C-alpha positions as CSV (number, residue, x, y, z in Angstrom):
1,X,-16.8,15.6,24.9
2,X,-13.8,18.1,24.8
3,X,-10.0,17.9,24.4
4,X,-7.0,20.3,24.8
5,X,-4.8,21.8,22.4
6,X,-2.4,24.7,22.3
7,X,-1.0,24.4,25.8
8,X,-4.2,23.3,27.6
9,X,-7.0,25.6,25.6
10,X,-10.0,23.2,25.5
11,X,-12.2,22.7,22.6
12,X,-15.6,22.3,23.7
13,X,-18.3,19.8,22.1
14,X,-20.4,22.6,20.3
15,X,-17.0,23.6,18.4
16,X,-16.3,19.9,17.7
17,X,-19.6,19.1,16.3
18,X,-19.5,22.0,13.9
19,X,-16.0,21.2,12.9
20,X,-17.2,17.5,12.3
21,X,-20.1,18.8,10.2
22,X,-18.1,21.2,8.2
23,X,-15.4,18.4,7.3
24,X,-18.3,15.9,6.3
25,X,-20.3,18.4,4.2
26,X,-17.1,19.6,2.5
27,X,-16.1,15.8,1.7
28,X,-19.4,15.4,0.0
29,X,-19.8,18.6,-2.0
30,X,-16.2,19.9,-2.3
31,X,-17.6,23.5,-1.7
32,X,-16.9,25.9,1.2
33,X,-19.4,25.3,4.0
34,X,-21.7,28.2,5.3
35,X,-23.5,28.6,8.5
36,X,-26.9,28.1,6.8
37,X,-26.3,24.9,5.4
38,X,-24.8,23.9,9.0
39,X,-28.0,24.8,10.5
40,X,-29.9,22.3,8.5
41,X,-27.7,19.5,9.6
42,X,-26.6,20.2,13.0
43,X,-28.7,19.0,16.1
44,X,-28.0,21.9,18.3
45,X,-30.4,24.7,19.1
46,X,-28.3,27.9,18.4
47,X,-28.8,31.0,16.1
48,X,-26.6,31.4,12.8
49,X,-24.7,34.1,14.2
50,X,-23.7,31.6,17.2
51,X,-22.5,29.1,14.3
52,X,-20.6,31.8,12.6
53,X,-18.8,32.9,15.6
54,X,-17.9,29.5,16.5
55,X,-16.5,29.0,12.9
56,X,-14.5,32.0,13.3
57,X,-13.2,30.7,16.5
58,X,-12.4,27.4,14.7
59,X,-10.6,29.4,12.2
60,X,-8.4,31.3,14.7
61,X,-7.5,27.7,16.2
62,X,-6.3,26.9,12.5
63,X,-8.9,24.1,12.1
64,X,-11.0,25.9,9.3
65,X,-10.0,28.5,6.7
66,X,-11.9,30.9,4.3
67,X,-10.8,30.5,0.6
68,X,-12.6,33.7,-0.4
69,X,-14.2,36.6,1.6
70,X,-17.8,36.1,2.2
71,X,-17.5,32.5,1.2
72,X,-18.1,29.4,3.7
73,X,-15.2,27.6,5.4
74,X,-13.3,24.6,4.3
75,X,-11.1,22.3,6.8
76,X,-7.4,22.8,6.9
77,X,-4.9,19.9,7.4
78,X,-5.2,20.3,11.3
79,X,-9.0,20.2,10.8
80,X,-8.7,17.0,8.9
81,X,-6.2,15.5,11.6
82,X,-8.5,16.1,14.5
83,X,-11.5,14.9,12.5
84,X,-9.8,11.6,11.7
85,X,-8.0,11.1,15.0
86,X,-11.1,12.1,17.3
87,X,-14.5,12.8,15.7
88,X,-15.0,10.5,12.9
89,X,-17.6,7.7,13.1
90,X,-16.4,4.7,10.7
91,X,-19.1,3.0,8.7
92,X,-19.6,-0.6,8.7
93,X,-19.7,-2.6,5.5
94,X,-23.0,-4.1,4.7
95,X,-23.4,-7.9,3.8
96,X,-24.4,-6.7,0.2
97,X,-21.1,-4.6,-0.2
98,X,-19.0,-7.8,1.2
99,X,-20.6,-10.0,-1.5
100,X,-20.0,-7.4,-4.2
101,X,-16.3,-7.1,-2.9
102,X,-16.1,-10.9,-2.9
103,X,-17.4,-11.4,-6.6
104,X,-14.7,-8.6,-7.6
105,X,-11.8,-10.8,-5.7
106,X,-12.0,-13.7,-8.3
107,X,-8.5,-14.7,-8.5
108,X,-7.1,-16.2,-11.8
109,X,-3.7,-16.1,-10.3
110,X,-3.4,-17.4,-6.9
111,X,0.3,-16.3,-6.4
112,X,0.9,-13.7,-3.7
113,X,1.5,-11.2,-6.3
114,X,-1.5,-12.1,-8.3
115,X,-3.8,-11.6,-5.2
116,X,-2.3,-8.2,-4.4
117,X,-2.8,-6.9,-8.0
118,X,-6.4,-8.3,-8.1
119,X,-7.1,-6.9,-4.8
120,X,-5.5,-3.5,-5.3
121,X,-7.4,-3.2,-8.8
122,X,-10.7,-3.8,-7.0
123,X,-10.0,-1.4,-4.3
124,X,-9.2,1.4,-6.6
125,X,-12.4,0.8,-8.6
126,X,-14.6,0.8,-5.5
127,X,-13.1,3.9,-3.9
128,X,-12.5,5.8,-7.1
129,X,-9.1,6.5,-5.8
130,X,-5.4,5.1,-6.7
131,X,-4.2,2.3,-4.5
132,X,-0.7,1.6,-3.4
133,X,0.6,-1.8,-2.3
134,X,4.0,-3.0,-1.3
135,X,5.2,-6.3,-2.1
136,X,5.2,-9.3,0.2
137,X,8.3,-8.9,2.5
138,X,10.8,-11.4,1.0
139,X,12.1,-12.4,4.4
140,X,9.0,-14.5,4.7
141,X,9.6,-16.3,1.6
142,X,11.9,-19.2,0.7
143,X,13.4,-20.5,-2.6
144,X,11.2,-23.7,-3.5
145,X,12.8,-24.4,-6.9
146,X,15.9,-23.4,-8.9
147,X,16.1,-24.9,-12.5
148,X,18.2,-24.2,-15.5
149,X,17.3,-25.2,-19.2
150,X,19.2,-25.1,-22.4
151,X,17.4,-22.7,-25.0
152,X,20.0,-22.5,-27.6
153,X,23.7,-22.6,-28.5
154,X,25.5,-21.6,-25.2
155,X,22.0,-20.0,-24.0
156,X,20.4,-21.3,-20.7
157,X,17.4,-19.9,-18.7
158,X,17.7,-20.0,-15.1
159,X,14.1,-20.2,-13.5
160,X,13.7,-19.6,-9.6
161,X,10.5,-20.0,-7.7
162,X,9.7,-18.8,-4.3
163,X,7.1,-20.1,-1.8
164,X,5.4,-16.8,-2.1
165,X,4.7,-17.3,-5.7
166,X,7.3,-15.2,-7.1
167,X,8.9,-16.4,-10.4
168,X,12.1,-15.3,-11.7
169,X,13.9,-16.2,-14.8
170,X,17.0,-14.8,-16.5
171,X,18.8,-15.7,-19.7
172,X,22.6,-16.6,-19.4
173,X,25.0,-17.0,-22.1
174,X,28.1,-19.2,-21.5
175,X,31.4,-19.8,-23.1
176,X,30.6,-23.2,-24.0
177,X,27.7,-25.7,-24.0
178,X,27.0,-27.8,-20.8
179,X,27.0,-31.5,-20.7
180,X,24.0,-33.4,-19.4
181,X,26.4,-34.3,-16.3
182,X,27.1,-30.9,-15.6
183,X,23.2,-29.7,-16.0
184,X,22.4,-32.6,-13.4
185,X,25.2,-31.7,-11.2
186,X,23.9,-28.1,-11.1
187,X,20.3,-29.2,-10.4
188,X,21.3,-31.3,-7.6
189,X,23.9,-28.8,-6.1
190,X,20.8,-26.2,-6.0
191,X,18.5,-28.6,-4.4
192,X,20.9,-29.3,-1.9
193,X,22.3,-25.9,-1.0
194,X,19.6,-23.4,-2.3
195,X,16.1,-24.8,-1.9
196,X,14.4,-24.1,1.3
197,X,16.7,-21.1,2.1
198,X,15.1,-17.8,3.1
199,X,15.4,-15.2,0.3
200,X,16.8,-12.8,2.5
201,X,19.5,-14.8,3.6
202,X,21.1,-15.0,0.1
203,X,24.1,-12.9,0.0
204,X,27.4,-12.4,-2.2
205,X,29.3,-14.2,0.7
206,X,27.0,-17.2,0.4
207,X,27.3,-17.3,-3.4
208,X,31.1,-17.1,-3.1
209,X,30.9,-20.2,-0.7
210,X,28.8,-22.1,-3.0
211,X,31.0,-21.5,-5.8
212,X,34.1,-22.7,-4.0
213,X,32.0,-25.8,-2.9
214,X,31.6,-26.7,-6.6
215,X,35.1,-27.8,-6.8
216,X,36.1,-28.9,-10.4
217,X,32.8,-27.5,-11.8
218,X,33.5,-24.1,-10.3
219,X,35.0,-22.3,-13.3
220,X,32.2,-24.0,-15.8
221,X,29.3,-23.0,-13.5
222,X,30.2,-19.9,-11.9
223,X,28.2,-17.6,-14.5
224,X,24.9,-19.4,-13.4
225,X,25.7,-18.8,-9.7
226,X,26.3,-15.1,-10.5
227,X,22.8,-15.0,-12.3
228,X,21.2,-16.4,-9.4
229,X,22.8,-14.1,-7.1
230,X,21.3,-11.1,-9.4
231,X,17.8,-12.7,-9.2
232,X,18.0,-12.9,-5.4
233,X,18.9,-9.3,-5.2
234,X,15.8,-8.4,-7.5
235,X,13.5,-10.4,-5.0
236,X,14.9,-8.7,-2.1
237,X,14.1,-5.3,-3.6
238,X,11.1,-3.6,-1.9
239,X,8.7,-2.9,-4.6
240,X,5.8,-0.5,-4.5
241,X,2.9,-0.9,-7.1
242,X,0.2,1.6,-8.0
243,X,-3.3,0.8,-9.6
244,X,-6.0,3.2,-10.5
245,X,-3.6,6.1,-11.8
246,X,-6.4,7.1,-13.9
247,X,-8.4,8.2,-10.7
248,X,-5.6,10.3,-9.7
249,X,-5.5,12.1,-13.1
250,X,-9.2,12.7,-12.9
251,X,-9.3,14.5,-9.6
252,X,-9.5,18.2,-10.4
253,X,-7.9,19.1,-7.1
254,X,-4.6,17.5,-8.3
255,X,-1.7,19.0,-10.4
256,X,-1.1,16.5,-13.3
257,X,2.6,17.1,-13.0
258,X,2.8,16.3,-9.4
259,X,0.9,13.0,-10.2
260,X,3.5,12.2,-12.9
261,X,6.4,13.0,-10.3
262,X,4.5,10.8,-7.5
263,X,4.4,7.9,-10.3
264,X,8.1,8.3,-11.2
265,X,9.1,8.1,-7.4
266,X,6.5,5.7,-6.0
267,X,9.3,3.4,-4.6
268,X,10.1,6.0,-2.2
269,X,6.6,5.4,-0.4
270,X,7.8,1.9,0.6
271,X,8.9,3.4,3.9
272,X,5.6,5.3,4.5
273,X,3.7,2.1,3.8
274,X,6.0,0.2,6.3
275,X,4.8,2.7,8.9
276,X,1.3,1.0,8.7
277,X,2.5,-2.4,9.8
278,X,1.7,-1.5,13.5
279,X,-1.9,-0.7,12.3
280,X,-4.3,1.5,10.0
281,X,-2.5,4.9,9.5
282,X,-3.7,8.1,7.9
283,X,-1.1,10.5,6.5
284,X,-1.4,13.9,4.9
285,X,0.9,15.3,2.6
286,X,2.1,18.1,4.6
287,X,3.3,15.6,7.1
288,X,5.8,13.6,4.8
289,X,8.3,15.0,2.6
290,X,7.8,11.7,0.3
291,X,4.5,13.4,-0.7
292,X,4.7,15.3,-4.0
293,X,0.9,15.5,-4.5
294,X,-0.2,18.6,-2.8
295,X,-3.5,18.4,-0.7
296,X,-3.7,14.5,-0.9
297,X,-3.6,11.9,1.8
298,X,-2.8,8.1,2.0
299,X,-4.6,5.5,4.2
300,X,-2.9,2.3,4.5
301,X,-3.1,-0.9,6.6
302,X,-1.1,-4.0,6.8
303,X,-1.8,-7.3,5.7
304,X,-0.2,-10.5,7.3
305,X,1.3,-13.6,5.9
306,X,1.2,-16.5,8.8
307,X,0.7,-14.1,11.4
308,X,3.4,-11.7,10.5
309,X,3.5,-8.3,8.8
310,X,4.2,-9.0,5.2
311,X,3.0,-5.8,3.3
312,X,0.8,-2.8,3.2
313,X,-2.2,-1.9,1.0
314,X,-3.0,1.9,0.9
315,X,-5.4,4.2,-0.9
316,X,-4.5,7.7,-2.2
317,X,-6.7,10.6,-2.9
318,X,-7.5,14.0,-2.0
319,X,-7.6,15.3,1.6
320,X,-11.5,15.4,1.2
321,X,-11.8,11.7,0.7
322,X,-14.6,10.0,2.6
323,X,-12.2,8.4,5.3
324,X,-15.3,6.8,7.3
325,X,-16.3,4.9,4.1
326,X,-13.0,4.1,2.8
327,X,-11.3,2.7,6.0
328,X,-13.9,-0.3,6.4
329,X,-13.2,-0.9,2.9
330,X,-9.4,-1.2,3.3
331,X,-9.8,-3.1,6.5
332,X,-11.9,-5.8,4.6
333,X,-9.6,-6.1,1.6
334,X,-6.5,-6.5,4.1
335,X,-8.2,-9.1,5.9
336,X,-9.1,-10.9,2.6
337,X,-5.5,-10.6,1.4
338,X,-4.2,-12.1,4.7
339,X,-6.6,-14.9,4.6
340,X,-5.6,-15.6,1.0
341,X,-1.6,-15.6,1.3
342,X,-1.5,-17.4,4.6
343,X,-1.0,-21.1,4.7
344,X,-3.1,-21.6,7.8
345,X,-6.3,-20.2,5.7
346,X,-5.3,-21.8,2.5
347,X,-8.2,-24.6,2.6
348,X,-10.7,-22.1,3.6
349,X,-10.2,-20.1,0.6
350,X,-10.0,-22.2,-2.3
């Protein structure tokens, strides 16, 4: 096994074995790896001097670096990239581990948001990393119910429920109380014009058309329509939720100020997570400006709803996370989420 880099220079199999061994040892220990420890783990019959020469060559190629004089070597960002893309042997999840995960995925809330929250908490606990999840894409969600309830003098609560399990409510203050006839008209009007409509099809233009269609009720009920429009915008916002923040703060390789900055700007990661819709994706902090945590990586994978991409689940940790172990966990979790939020599989997962 070999591959070409830097305009055709071939990296031979021995160098690749040494690079892979350095990455895997460094993932386990977090300490620079020396030639002596490599000798004990490699199945190649060479001298320590040869290993040192190969490690020096890998350093010149930019795959390894030496943090201190006379110390061993650690992988660089380029070393990790080659390891993940070319060398890594992904582990498989044992039946015992699957049972453990299934036990953790006991859902009290079977809405899409409840499933995602439970799954991301469980994945953070298993991996000892933070998890990041994008909300189920609203374009696959339709409005299933809109109701209005009087709660006090001139105060009304509007309740909106979507097919994906999202529930929104908003308090609206009117200039006068509504009669039973007006409330009944509003409920029937919403049922006729809004229920069954895709969330991402709700626009200001549509709301204006609906307001005009109310005729003599227009002036009275317009504030309720405006509130529904605001709730729809809120549903259409792409959200990113982070779980296991304490795992980031406990990581000695991270700067706490950078972690705080990341948590404040987490919604900027929505675009990064969307990149995993085509499949599992591993991104390092040096590759994307959105990363504010130095020497970190994110492993993300999509989950589906009724066969269509609906969101992404990711794991954030230091660059030396155990990719071979975390990736199958992530794939198992995203498959479980897909099964649970998809209508076709609903009966099989109750």
